[in-house]
N, C-alpha and C positions, 0 to 999 in steps of 0.2 A: 498045293499052294493056295488055290482059291481064286479070288477075284484079282484082276489086273487093272491098275490105273495107268492109262495112257496119257501122252502129252495132250491129245485131243480132249480127254476127260478133264484134265487140269485147265485147259483153255476154256472149255464150256463152263466150268465152275467160276472162273473169273468173269466170264460173260454174264452168267446168271446172278452171281452174288454181288459183284462189284460194279456191274454196268459197263464194263469195257466193251467196245465193239469187238466183233469176231477177229478182225485183223490185229487189233491191239493185243487181245488176249493171246492169240497164237504167237505173236512176236515176243511178248513178255515171257512166255514159257520157253521159247527157243533161246532167248538171251540168258535166262536163268540157267538152263542146262549147259549152255556154252561157257558161262562163267565157271561153273563147277568143273567142266571138262578141262578148261585151261588151268585151273588151280591144281587138279590132280596130275596133269601133265608136267607141271613144274615141281611136283613133289610136296605141295602144300597139303595139309590135313583139311578135310572138309567135314564139318560137323553139322548135321541137320537135326535140329531139336525144336 
């Protein structure tokens, strides 16, 4: 497979590129994945593009 992107990697990118503080970046990533999880749990289609 190769490289793996983790939630921490995504949070660090938000920190580095957008200037969010570390707590905000981590919270953003957690909320993002929670929203996707909730959608999938209710049978919604999730399209990442």
